[in-house]
PQR file of N, CA, C, O and H, with PARSE charges and radii, in Angstrom:
ATOM      1  N   MET A   1       4.990  25.532  -8.924 -0.4000 1.5000
ATOM      2  CA  MET A   1       5.173  24.755  -7.727 -0.0000 2.0000
ATOM      3  C   MET A   1       4.047  23.736  -7.520  0.5500 1.7000
ATOM      4  O   MET A   1       3.980  23.083  -6.479 -0.5500 1.4000
ATOM      5  N   ASP A   2       3.174  23.607  -8.507 -0.4000 1.5000
ATOM      6  CA  ASP A   2       2.077  22.654  -8.398 -0.0000 2.0000
ATOM      7  C   ASP A   2       2.590  21.220  -8.368  0.5500 1.7000
ATOM      8  O   ASP A   2       2.005  20.363  -7.705 -0.5500 1.4000
ATOM      9  H   ASP A   2       3.229  24.138  -9.353  0.4000 1.0000
ATOM     10  N   ILE A   3       3.687  20.954  -9.087 -0.4000 1.5000
ATOM     11  CA  ILE A   3       4.211  19.588  -9.118 -0.0000 2.0000
ATOM     12  C   ILE A   3       4.732  19.160  -7.749  0.5500 1.7000
ATOM     13  O   ILE A   3       4.614  17.991  -7.381 -0.5500 1.4000
ATOM     14  H   ILE A   3       4.162  21.650  -9.625  0.4000 1.0000
ATOM     15  N   ILE A   4       5.306  20.095  -6.993 -0.4000 1.5000
ATOM     16  CA  ILE A   4       5.806  19.760  -5.656 -0.0000 2.0000
ATOM     17  C   ILE A   4       4.644  19.413  -4.733  0.5500 1.7000
ATOM     18  O   ILE A   4       4.741  18.488  -3.927 -0.5500 1.4000
ATOM     19  H   ILE A   4       5.402  21.044  -7.292  0.4000 1.0000
ATOM     20  N   ALA A   5       3.555  20.148  -4.849 -0.4000 1.5000
ATOM     21  CA  ALA A   5       2.373  19.842  -4.039 -0.0000 2.0000
ATOM     22  C   ALA A   5       1.821  18.472  -4.401  0.5500 1.7000
ATOM     23  O   ALA A   5       1.411  17.718  -3.519 -0.5500 1.4000
ATOM     24  H   ALA A   5       3.476  20.900  -5.503  0.4000 1.0000
ATOM     25  N   ASN A   6       1.806  18.138  -5.703 -0.4000 1.5000
ATOM     26  CA  ASN A   6       1.317  16.829  -6.132 -0.0000 2.0000
ATOM     27  C   ASN A   6       2.210  15.706  -5.626  0.5500 1.7000
ATOM     28  O   ASN A   6       1.715  14.667  -5.191 -0.5500 1.4000
ATOM     29  H   ASN A   6       2.140  18.751  -6.420  0.4000 1.0000
ATOM     30  N   ILE A   7       3.529  15.909  -5.679 -0.4000 1.5000
ATOM     31  CA  ILE A   7       4.454  14.878  -5.201 -0.0000 2.0000
ATOM     32  C   ILE A   7       4.290  14.677  -3.699  0.5500 1.7000
ATOM     33  O   ILE A   7       4.277  13.544  -3.217 -0.5500 1.4000
ATOM     34  H   ILE A   7       3.932  16.753  -6.032  0.4000 1.0000
ATOM     35  N   ASN A   8       4.167  15.769  -2.968 -0.4000 1.5000
ATOM     36  CA  ASN A   8       3.982  15.657  -1.517 -0.0000 2.0000
ATOM     37  C   ASN A   8       2.681  14.942  -1.173  0.5500 1.7000
ATOM     38  O   ASN A   8       2.638  14.123  -0.255 -0.5500 1.4000
ATOM     39  H   ASN A   8       4.178  16.689  -3.360  0.4000 1.0000
ATOM     40  N   GLU A   9       1.623  15.255  -1.912 -0.4000 1.5000
ATOM     41  CA  GLU A   9       0.336  14.610  -1.649 -0.0000 2.0000
ATOM     42  C   GLU A   9       0.393  13.122  -1.992  0.5500 1.7000
ATOM     43  O   GLU A   9      -0.128  12.295  -1.244 -0.5500 1.4000
ATOM     44  H   GLU A   9       1.657  15.920  -2.657  0.4000 1.0000
ATOM     45  N   ALA A  10       1.022  12.778  -3.116 -0.4000 1.5000
ATOM     46  CA  ALA A  10       1.158  11.371  -3.499 -0.0000 2.0000
ATOM     47  C   ALA A  10       2.000  10.610  -2.480  0.5500 1.7000
ATOM     48  O   ALA A  10       1.683   9.472  -2.135 -0.5500 1.4000
ATOM     49  H   ALA A  10       1.445  13.450  -3.724  0.4000 1.0000
ATOM     50  N   ALA A  11       3.068  11.235  -2.000 -0.4000 1.5000
ATOM     51  CA  ALA A  11       3.906  10.589  -0.989 -0.0000 2.0000
ATOM     52  C   ALA A  11       3.132  10.366   0.307  0.5500 1.7000
ATOM     53  O   ALA A  11       3.323   9.355   0.982 -0.5500 1.4000
ATOM     54  H   ALA A  11       3.325  12.160  -2.280  0.4000 1.0000
ATOM     55  N   THR A  12       2.268  11.299   0.648 -0.4000 1.5000
ATOM     56  CA  THR A  12       1.445  11.141   1.850 -0.0000 2.0000
ATOM     57  C   THR A  12       0.504   9.957   1.705  0.5500 1.7000
ATOM     58  O   THR A  12       0.368   9.160   2.634 -0.5500 1.4000
ATOM     59  H   THR A  12       2.112  12.121   0.099  0.4000 1.0000
ATOM     60  N   TYR A  13      -0.148   9.829   0.554 -0.4000 1.5000
ATOM     61  CA  TYR A  13      -1.051   8.702   0.319 -0.0000 2.0000
ATOM     62  C   TYR A  13      -0.286   7.379   0.356  0.5500 1.7000
ATOM     63  O   TYR A  13      -0.776   6.402   0.922 -0.5500 1.4000
ATOM     64  H   TYR A  13      -0.038  10.476  -0.200  0.4000 1.0000
ATOM     65  N   ALA A  14       0.908   7.335  -0.239 -0.4000 1.5000
ATOM     66  CA  ALA A  14       1.712   6.112  -0.229 -0.0000 2.0000
ATOM     67  C   ALA A  14       2.144   5.755   1.189  0.5500 1.7000
ATOM     68  O   ALA A  14       2.129   4.584   1.569 -0.5500 1.4000
ATOM     69  H   ALA A  14       1.306   8.129  -0.699  0.4000 1.0000
ATOM     70  N   THR A  15       2.525   6.754   1.966 -0.4000 1.5000
ATOM     71  CA  THR A  15       2.964   6.504   3.339 -0.0000 2.0000
ATOM     72  C   THR A  15       1.820   5.996   4.203  0.5500 1.7000
ATOM     73  O   THR A  15       1.984   5.043   4.964 -0.5500 1.4000
ATOM     74  H   THR A  15       2.538   7.705   1.658  0.4000 1.0000
ATOM     75  N   VAL A  16       0.668   6.630   4.086 -0.4000 1.5000
ATOM     76  CA  VAL A  16      -0.494   6.180   4.861 -0.0000 2.0000
ATOM     77  C   VAL A  16      -0.875   4.760   4.451  0.5500 1.7000
ATOM     78  O   VAL A  16      -1.212   3.941   5.305 -0.5500 1.4000
ATOM     79  H   VAL A  16       0.534   7.404   3.468  0.4000 1.0000
ATOM     80  N   GLY A  17      -0.824   4.463   3.163 -0.4000 1.5000
ATOM     81  CA  GLY A  17      -1.117   3.106   2.700 -0.0000 2.0000
ATOM     82  C   GLY A  17      -0.135   2.085   3.251  0.5500 1.7000
ATOM     83  O   GLY A  17      -0.533   0.990   3.649 -0.5500 1.4000
ATOM     84  H   GLY A  17      -0.549   5.129   2.469  0.4000 1.0000
ATOM     85  N   ALA A  18       1.152   2.437   3.275 -0.4000 1.5000
ATOM     86  CA  ALA A  18       2.158   1.525   3.819 -0.0000 2.0000
ATOM     87  C   ALA A  18       1.936   1.282   5.306  0.5500 1.7000
ATOM     88  O   ALA A  18       2.059   0.152   5.779 -0.5500 1.4000
ATOM     89  H   ALA A  18       1.475   3.326   2.951  0.4000 1.0000
ATOM     90  N   VAL A  19       1.610   2.335   6.039 -0.4000 1.5000
ATOM     91  CA  VAL A  19       1.338   2.182   7.477 -0.0000 2.0000
ATOM     92  C   VAL A  19       0.113   1.294   7.693  0.5500 1.7000
ATOM     93  O   VAL A  19       0.104   0.456   8.595 -0.5500 1.4000
ATOM     94  H   VAL A  19       1.510   3.253   5.654  0.4000 1.0000
ATOM     95  N   LEU A  20      -0.909   1.472   6.877 -0.4000 1.5000
ATOM     96  CA  LEU A  20      -2.089   0.613   6.995 -0.0000 2.0000
ATOM     97  C   LEU A  20      -1.758  -0.834   6.645  0.5500 1.7000
ATOM     98  O   LEU A  20      -2.285  -1.754   7.269 -0.5500 1.4000
ATOM     99  H   LEU A  20      -0.902   2.153   6.144  0.4000 1.0000
ATOM    100  N   GLY A  21      -0.898  -1.045   5.659 -0.4000 1.5000
ATOM    101  CA  GLY A  21      -0.465  -2.397   5.322 -0.0000 2.0000
ATOM    102  C   GLY A  21       0.276  -3.063   6.469  0.5500 1.7000
ATOM    103  O   GLY A  21       0.052  -4.239   6.756 -0.5500 1.4000
ATOM    104  H   GLY A  21      -0.470  -0.297   5.152  0.4000 1.0000
ATOM    105  N   VAL A  22       1.156  -2.320   7.124 -0.4000 1.5000
ATOM    106  CA  VAL A  22       1.882  -2.849   8.284 -0.0000 2.0000
ATOM    107  C   VAL A  22       0.914  -3.132   9.430  0.5500 1.7000
ATOM    108  O   VAL A  22       1.069  -4.123  10.145 -0.5500 1.4000
ATOM    109  H   VAL A  22       1.338  -1.365   6.890  0.4000 1.0000
ATOM    110  N   THR A  23      -0.079  -2.267   9.605 -0.4000 1.5000
ATOM    111  CA  THR A  23      -1.077  -2.480  10.655 -0.0000 2.0000
ATOM    112  C   THR A  23      -1.859  -3.766  10.411  0.5500 1.7000
ATOM    113  O   THR A  23      -2.105  -4.533  11.342 -0.5500 1.4000
ATOM    114  H   THR A  23      -0.204  -1.463   9.025  0.4000 1.0000
ATOM    115  N   VAL A  24      -2.245  -4.000   9.173 -0.4000 1.5000
ATOM    116  CA  VAL A  24      -2.949  -5.242   8.836 -0.0000 2.0000
ATOM    117  C   VAL A  24      -2.047  -6.440   9.114  0.5500 1.7000
ATOM    118  O   VAL A  24      -2.507  -7.442   9.662 -0.5500 1.4000
ATOM    119  H   VAL A  24      -2.045  -3.377   8.417  0.4000 1.0000
ATOM    120  N   TYR A  25      -0.776  -6.353   8.748 -0.4000 1.5000
ATOM    121  CA  TYR A  25       0.165  -7.447   8.990 -0.0000 2.0000
ATOM    122  C   TYR A  25       0.236  -7.783  10.477  0.5500 1.7000
ATOM    123  O   TYR A  25       0.188  -8.953  10.856 -0.5500 1.4000
ATOM    124  H   TYR A  25      -0.402  -5.539   8.303  0.4000 1.0000
ATOM    125  N   HIS A  26       0.350  -6.766  11.308 -0.4000 1.5000
ATOM    126  CA  HIS A  26       0.468  -7.011  12.740 -0.0000 2.0000
ATOM    127  C   HIS A  26      -0.839  -7.494  13.358  0.5500 1.7000
ATOM    128  O   HIS A  26      -0.816  -8.235  14.341 -0.5500 1.4000
ATOM    129  H   HIS A  26       0.389  -5.815  11.000  0.4000 1.0000
ATOM    130  N   ASN A  27      -1.963  -7.092  12.805 -0.4000 1.5000
ATOM    131  CA  ASN A  27      -3.246  -7.540  13.346 -0.0000 2.0000
ATOM    132  C   ASN A  27      -3.547  -8.991  13.001  0.5500 1.7000
ATOM    133  O   ASN A  27      -4.109  -9.712  13.826 -0.5500 1.4000
ATOM    134  H   ASN A  27      -1.981  -6.490  12.006  0.4000 1.0000
ATOM    135  N   ILE A  28      -3.185  -9.437  11.794 -0.4000 1.5000
ATOM    136  CA  ILE A  28      -3.496 -10.813  11.407 -0.0000 2.0000
ATOM    137  C   ILE A  28      -2.319 -11.755  11.623  0.5500 1.7000
ATOM    138  O   ILE A  28      -2.475 -12.969  11.498 -0.5500 1.4000
ATOM    139  H   ILE A  28      -2.729  -8.852  11.124  0.4000 1.0000
ATOM    140  N   GLY A  29      -1.153 -11.223  11.942 -0.4000 1.5000
ATOM    141  CA  GLY A  29      -0.009 -12.075  12.247 -0.0000 2.0000
ATOM    142  C   GLY A  29       0.688 -12.645  11.033  0.5500 1.7000
ATOM    143  O   GLY A  29       1.245 -13.740  11.113 -0.5500 1.4000
ATOM    144  H   GLY A  29      -1.026 -10.236  12.043  0.4000 1.0000
ATOM    145  N   GLY A  30       0.681 -11.959   9.934 -0.4000 1.5000
ATOM    146  CA  GLY A  30       1.365 -12.445   8.735 -0.0000 2.0000
ATOM    147  C   GLY A  30       0.391 -13.122   7.794  0.5500 1.7000
ATOM    148  O   GLY A  30      -0.822 -13.101   8.003 -0.5500 1.4000
ATOM    149  H   GLY A  30       0.229 -11.070   9.869  0.4000 1.0000
ATOM    150  N   GLY A  31       0.938 -13.715   6.769 -0.4000 1.5000
ATOM    151  CA  GLY A  31       0.092 -14.371   5.792 -0.0000 2.0000
ATOM    152  C   GLY A  31       0.888 -15.409   5.036  0.5500 1.7000
ATOM    153  O   GLY A  31       2.099 -15.532   5.220 -0.5500 1.4000
ATOM    154  H   GLY A  31       1.924 -13.732   6.599  0.4000 1.0000
ATOM    155  N   GLY A  32       0.220 -16.142   4.202 -0.4000 1.5000
ATOM    156  CA  GLY A  32       0.878 -17.166   3.413 -0.0000 2.0000
ATOM    157  C   GLY A  32       0.151 -17.382   2.109  0.5500 1.7000
ATOM    158  O   GLY A  32      -0.999 -16.975   1.939 -0.5500 1.4000
ATOM    159  H   GLY A  32      -0.764 -16.042   4.053  0.4000 1.0000
ATOM    160  N   LEU A  33       0.838 -18.029   1.194 -0.4000 1.5000
ATOM    161  CA  LEU A  33       0.283 -18.306  -0.120 -0.0000 2.0000
ATOM    162  C   LEU A  33       0.576 -19.762  -0.441  0.5500 1.7000
ATOM    163  O   LEU A  33       1.739 -20.164  -0.490 -0.5500 1.4000
ATOM    164  H   LEU A  33       1.771 -18.360   1.332  0.4000 1.0000
ATOM    165  N   ALA A  34      -0.457 -20.553  -0.659 -0.4000 1.5000
ATOM    166  CA  ALA A  34      -0.284 -21.968  -0.975 -0.0000 2.0000
ATOM    167  C   ALA A  34      -0.536 -22.179  -2.462  0.5500 1.7000
ATOM    168  O   ALA A  34      -1.616 -21.886  -2.975 -0.5500 1.4000
ATOM    169  H   ALA A  34      -1.401 -20.227  -0.619  0.4000 1.0000
ATOM    170  N   ILE A  35       0.491 -22.697  -3.147 -0.4000 1.5000
ATOM    171  CA  ILE A  35       0.387 -22.929  -4.588 -0.0000 2.0000
ATOM    172  C   ILE A  35       0.963 -24.306  -4.902  0.5500 1.7000
ATOM    173  O   ILE A  35       2.110 -24.594  -4.560 -0.5500 1.4000
ATOM    174  H   ILE A  35       1.369 -22.936  -2.731  0.4000 1.0000
ATOM    175  N   ALA A  36       0.188 -25.136  -5.540 -0.4000 1.5000
ATOM    176  CA  ALA A  36       0.637 -26.423  -6.080 -0.0000 2.0000
ATOM    177  C   ALA A  36       1.454 -27.233  -5.074  0.5500 1.7000
ATOM    178  O   ALA A  36       2.560 -27.677  -5.383 -0.5500 1.4000
ATOM    179  H   ALA A  36      -0.743 -24.902  -5.818  0.4000 1.0000
ATOM    180  N   GLY A  37       0.921 -27.421  -3.902 -0.4000 1.5000
ATOM    181  CA  GLY A  37       1.582 -28.255  -2.908 -0.0000 2.0000
ATOM    182  C   GLY A  37       2.672 -27.574  -2.110  0.5500 1.7000
ATOM    183  O   GLY A  37       3.257 -28.196  -1.223 -0.5500 1.4000
ATOM    184  H   GLY A  37       0.022 -27.060  -3.651  0.4000 1.0000
ATOM    185  N   GLY A  38       2.964 -26.323  -2.395 -0.4000 1.5000
ATOM    186  CA  GLY A  38       3.981 -25.585  -1.645 -0.0000 2.0000
ATOM    187  C   GLY A  38       3.351 -24.410  -0.925  0.5500 1.7000
ATOM    188  O   GLY A  38       2.280 -23.935  -1.304 -0.5500 1.4000
ATOM    189  H   GLY A  38       2.490 -25.818  -3.116  0.4000 1.0000
ATOM    190  N   ALA A  39       4.019 -23.950   0.107 -0.4000 1.5000
ATOM    191  CA  ALA A  39       3.519 -22.798   0.856 -0.0000 2.0000
ATOM    192  C   ALA A  39       4.627 -21.759   0.970  0.5500 1.7000
ATOM    193  O   ALA A  39       5.782 -22.096   1.231 -0.5500 1.4000
ATOM    194  H   ALA A  39       4.888 -24.336   0.415  0.4000 1.0000
ATOM    195  N   TYR A  40       4.272 -20.514   0.776 -0.4000 1.5000
ATOM    196  CA  TYR A  40       5.233 -19.417   0.817 -0.0000 2.0000
ATOM    197  C   TYR A  40       4.736 -18.358   1.795  0.5500 1.7000
ATOM    198  O   TYR A  40       3.579 -17.940   1.745 -0.5500 1.4000
ATOM    199  H   TYR A  40       3.334 -20.240   0.564  0.4000 1.0000
ATOM    200  N   GLY A  41       5.622 -17.937   2.675 -0.4000 1.5000
ATOM    201  CA  GLY A  41       5.255 -16.905   3.634 -0.0000 2.0000
ATOM    202  C   GLY A  41       5.239 -15.526   2.991  0.5500 1.7000
ATOM    203  O   GLY A  41       6.083 -15.209   2.153 -0.5500 1.4000
ATOM    204  H   GLY A  41       6.562 -18.276   2.715  0.4000 1.0000
ATOM    205  N   ILE A  42       4.284 -14.722   3.388 -0.4000 1.5000
ATOM    206  CA  ILE A  42       4.207 -13.340   2.926 -0.0000 2.0000
ATOM    207  C   ILE A  42       4.556 -12.467   4.120  0.5500 1.7000
ATOM    208  O   ILE A  42       3.849 -12.469   5.128 -0.5500 1.4000
ATOM    209  H   ILE A  42       3.599 -14.980   4.069  0.4000 1.0000
ATOM    210  N   GLY A  43       5.637 -11.730   4.006 -0.4000 1.5000
ATOM    211  CA  GLY A  43       6.162 -10.995   5.144 -0.0000 2.0000
ATOM    212  C   GLY A  43       5.703  -9.552   5.225  0.5500 1.7000
ATOM    213  O   GLY A  43       4.833  -9.097   4.483 -0.5500 1.4000
ATOM    214  H   GLY A  43       6.211 -11.728   3.187  0.4000 1.0000
ATOM    215  N   LEU A  44       6.326  -8.858   6.156 -0.4000 1.5000
ATOM    216  CA  LEU A  44       5.989  -7.469   6.457 -0.0000 2.0000
ATOM    217  C   LEU A  44       6.202  -6.558   5.250  0.5500 1.7000
ATOM    218  O   LEU A  44       5.378  -5.684   4.982 -0.5500 1.4000
ATOM    219  H   LEU A  44       7.033  -9.227   6.759  0.4000 1.0000
ATOM    220  N   GLY A  45       7.291  -6.753   4.530 -0.4000 1.5000
ATOM    221  CA  GLY A  45       7.588  -5.905   3.374 -0.0000 2.0000
ATOM    222  C   GLY A  45       6.529  -5.990   2.294  0.5500 1.7000
ATOM    223  O   GLY A  45       6.195  -4.989   1.659 -0.5500 1.4000
ATOM    224  H   GLY A  45       7.961  -7.462   4.749  0.4000 1.0000
ATOM    225  N   THR A  46       6.005  -7.182   2.089 -0.4000 1.5000
ATOM    226  CA  THR A  46       4.963  -7.363   1.078 -0.0000 2.0000
ATOM    227  C   THR A  46       3.686  -6.635   1.465  0.5500 1.7000
ATOM    228  O   THR A  46       3.039  -6.013   0.623 -0.5500 1.4000
ATOM    229  H   THR A  46       6.276  -7.995   2.605  0.4000 1.0000
ATOM    230  N   PHE A  47       3.328  -6.713   2.729 -0.4000 1.5000
ATOM    231  CA  PHE A  47       2.135  -5.995   3.190 -0.0000 2.0000
ATOM    232  C   PHE A  47       2.335  -4.483   3.085  0.5500 1.7000
ATOM    233  O   PHE A  47       1.422  -3.764   2.680 -0.5500 1.4000
ATOM    234  H   PHE A  47       3.853  -7.218   3.413  0.4000 1.0000
ATOM    235  N   ALA A  48       3.519  -4.002   3.447 -0.4000 1.5000
ATOM    236  CA  ALA A  48       3.793  -2.563   3.368 -0.0000 2.0000
ATOM    237  C   ALA A  48       3.774  -2.090   1.917  0.5500 1.7000
ATOM    238  O   ALA A  48       3.227  -1.030   1.615 -0.5500 1.4000
ATOM    239  H   ALA A  48       4.261  -4.587   3.776  0.4000 1.0000
ATOM    240  N   THR A  49       4.370  -2.874   1.023 -0.4000 1.5000
ATOM    241  CA  THR A  49       4.383  -2.511  -0.397 -0.0000 2.0000
ATOM    242  C   THR A  49       2.971  -2.515  -0.975  0.5500 1.7000
ATOM    243  O   THR A  49       2.593  -1.604  -1.711 -0.5500 1.4000
ATOM    244  H   THR A  49       4.815  -3.735   1.268  0.4000 1.0000
ATOM    245  N   GLY A  50       2.205  -3.529  -0.643 -0.4000 1.5000
ATOM    246  CA  GLY A  50       0.817  -3.585  -1.107 -0.0000 2.0000
ATOM    247  C   GLY A  50      -0.005  -2.415  -0.605  0.5500 1.7000
ATOM    248  O   GLY A  50      -0.833  -1.870  -1.335 -0.5500 1.4000
ATOM    249  H   GLY A  50       2.512  -4.269  -0.045  0.4000 1.0000
ATOM    250  N   GLY A  51       0.222  -2.032   0.637 -0.4000 1.5000
ATOM    251  CA  GLY A  51      -0.481  -0.873   1.187 -0.0000 2.0000
ATOM    252  C   GLY A  51      -0.096   0.413   0.486  0.5500 1.7000
ATOM    253  O   GLY A  51      -0.949   1.261   0.227 -0.5500 1.4000
ATOM    254  H   GLY A  51       0.894  -2.476   1.230  0.4000 1.0000
ATOM    255  N   ALA A  52       1.199   0.566   0.174 -0.4000 1.5000
ATOM    256  CA  ALA A  52       1.650   1.767  -0.535 -0.0000 2.0000
ATOM    257  C   ALA A  52       1.044   1.831  -1.933  0.5500 1.7000
ATOM    258  O   ALA A  52       0.633   2.900  -2.384 -0.5500 1.4000
ATOM    259  H   ALA A  52       1.892  -0.124   0.384  0.4000 1.0000
ATOM    260  N   VAL A  53       0.988   0.692  -2.619 -0.4000 1.5000
ATOM    261  CA  VAL A  53       0.384   0.657  -3.957 -0.0000 2.0000
ATOM    262  C   VAL A  53      -1.104   0.984  -3.872  0.5500 1.7000
ATOM    263  O   VAL A  53      -1.630   1.717  -4.710 -0.5500 1.4000
ATOM    264  H   VAL A  53       1.323  -0.177  -2.253  0.4000 1.0000
ATOM    265  N   ALA A  54      -1.779   0.445  -2.866 -0.4000 1.5000
ATOM    266  CA  ALA A  54      -3.201   0.759  -2.692 -0.0000 2.0000
ATOM    267  C   ALA A  54      -3.397   2.240  -2.381  0.5500 1.7000
ATOM    268  O   ALA A  54      -4.346   2.856  -2.867 -0.5500 1.4000
ATOM    269  H   ALA A  54      -1.352  -0.150  -2.185  0.4000 1.0000
ATOM    270  N   GLY A  55      -2.511   2.811  -1.580 -0.4000 1.5000
ATOM    271  CA  GLY A  55      -2.590   4.241  -1.284 -0.0000 2.0000
ATOM    272  C   GLY A  55      -2.413   5.089  -2.527  0.5500 1.7000
ATOM    273  O   GLY A  55      -3.119   6.081  -2.713 -0.5500 1.4000
ATOM    274  H   GLY A  55      -1.740   2.310  -1.186  0.4000 1.0000
ATOM    275  N   LEU A  56      -1.471   4.703  -3.382 -0.4000 1.5000
ATOM    276  CA  LEU A  56      -1.280   5.440  -4.637 -0.0000 2.0000
ATOM    277  C   LEU A  56      -2.469   5.265  -5.576  0.5500 1.7000
ATOM    278  O   LEU A  56      -2.799   6.177  -6.334 -0.5500 1.4000
ATOM    279  H   LEU A  56      -0.898   3.897  -3.231  0.4000 1.0000
ATOM    280  N   ALA A  57      -3.118   4.097  -5.533 -0.4000 1.5000
ATOM    281  CA  ALA A  57      -4.321   3.894  -6.339 -0.0000 2.0000
ATOM    282  C   ALA A  57      -5.444   4.814  -5.870  0.5500 1.7000
ATOM    283  O   ALA A  57      -6.168   5.383  -6.686 -0.5500 1.4000
ATOM    284  H   ALA A  57      -2.850   3.356  -4.918  0.4000 1.0000
ATOM    285  N   VAL A  58      -5.586   4.957  -4.563 -0.4000 1.5000
ATOM    286  CA  VAL A  58      -6.599   5.877  -4.022 -0.0000 2.0000
ATOM    287  C   VAL A  58      -6.280   7.303  -4.447  0.5500 1.7000
ATOM    288  O   VAL A  58      -7.181   8.061  -4.807 -0.5500 1.4000
ATOM    289  H   VAL A  58      -4.997   4.494  -3.900  0.4000 1.0000
ATOM    290  N   TYR A  59      -5.007   7.671  -4.408 -0.4000 1.5000
ATOM    291  CA  TYR A  59      -4.594   9.011  -4.850 -0.0000 2.0000
ATOM    292  C   TYR A  59      -4.942   9.218  -6.331  0.5500 1.7000
ATOM    293  O   TYR A  59      -5.443  10.278  -6.704 -0.5500 1.4000
ATOM    294  H   TYR A  59      -4.275   7.055  -4.115  0.4000 1.0000
ATOM    295  N   GLY A  60      -4.682   8.224  -7.162 -0.4000 1.5000
ATOM    296  CA  GLY A  60      -4.999   8.333  -8.586 -0.0000 2.0000
ATOM    297  C   GLY A  60      -6.487   8.493  -8.839  0.5500 1.7000
ATOM    298  O   GLY A  60      -6.895   9.295  -9.679 -0.5500 1.4000
ATOM    299  H   GLY A  60      -4.276   7.363  -6.859  0.4000 1.0000
ATOM    300  N   VAL A  61      -7.297   7.736  -8.116 -0.4000 1.5000
ATOM    301  CA  VAL A  61      -8.752   7.862  -8.260 -0.0000 2.0000
ATOM    302  C   VAL A  61      -9.201   9.247  -7.810  0.5500 1.7000
ATOM    303  O   VAL A  61     -10.039   9.876  -8.456 -0.5500 1.4000
ATOM    304  H   VAL A  61      -6.965   7.085  -7.433  0.4000 1.0000
ATOM    305  N   LYS A  62      -8.642   9.715  -6.704 -0.4000 1.5000
ATOM    306  CA  LYS A  62      -8.998  11.049  -6.199 -0.0000 2.0000
ATOM    307  C   LYS A  62      -8.661  12.122  -7.230  0.5500 1.7000
ATOM    308  O   LYS A  62      -9.472  13.013  -7.484 -0.5500 1.4000
ATOM    309  H   LYS A  62      -7.962   9.204  -6.179  0.4000 1.0000
ATOM    310  N   LYS A  63      -7.474  12.042  -7.825 -0.4000 1.5000
ATOM    311  CA  LYS A  63      -7.064  13.048  -8.809 -0.0000 2.0000
ATOM    312  C   LYS A  63      -7.908  12.970 -10.086  0.5500 1.7000
ATOM    313  O   LYS A  63      -8.175  13.997 -10.710 -0.5500 1.4000
ATOM    314  H   LYS A  63      -6.816  11.318  -7.618  0.4000 1.0000
ATOM    315  N   SER A  64      -8.326  11.771 -10.476 -0.4000 1.5000
ATOM    316  CA  SER A  64      -9.099  11.655 -11.707 -0.0000 2.0000
ATOM    317  C   SER A  64     -10.552  12.081 -11.511  0.5500 1.7000
ATOM    318  O   SER A  64     -11.169  12.608 -12.437 -0.5500 1.4000
ATOM    319  H   SER A  64      -8.109  10.937  -9.969  0.4000 1.0000
ATOM    320  N   VAL A  65     -11.101  11.863 -10.330 -0.4000 1.5000
ATOM    321  CA  VAL A  65     -12.498  12.210 -10.082 -0.0000 2.0000
ATOM    322  C   VAL A  65     -12.636  13.672  -9.667  0.5500 1.7000
ATOM    323  O   VAL A  65     -13.557  14.361 -10.105 -0.5500 1.4000
ATOM    324  H   VAL A  65     -10.600  11.435  -9.578  0.4000 1.0000
ATOM    325  N   LEU A  66     -11.723  14.140  -8.826 -0.4000 1.5000
ATOM    326  CA  LEU A  66     -11.819  15.500  -8.286 -0.0000 2.0000
ATOM    327  C   LEU A  66     -10.821  16.440  -8.944  0.5500 1.7000
ATOM    328  O   LEU A  66     -10.238  17.287  -8.267 -0.5500 1.4000
ATOM    329  H   LEU A  66     -10.975  13.580  -8.471  0.4000 1.0000
ATOM    330  N   TRP A  67     -10.620  16.314 -10.210 -0.4000 1.5000
ATOM    331  CA  TRP A  67      -9.634  17.123 -10.939 -0.0000 2.0000
ATOM    332  C   TRP A  67      -9.907  18.543 -10.687  0.5500 1.7000
ATOM    333  O   TRP A  67      -9.199  19.408 -11.202 -0.5500 1.4000
ATOM    334  H   TRP A  67     -11.094  15.626 -10.760  0.4000 1.0000
TER
END
């Protein structure tokens, strides 16, 4: 049952990261990316996805250091 505990822990880190990403989005009011004379809006989903990826990265570092 160790794999279930690992999946639950990884899901928790991803969820917390996504919530933090959404919090950053709401605090700064969105974002944008300017490339070669054009501008592209970065929305809520992108911030949430980035936060989830960052949360999983923190989980990976934790598992590799504190094995």
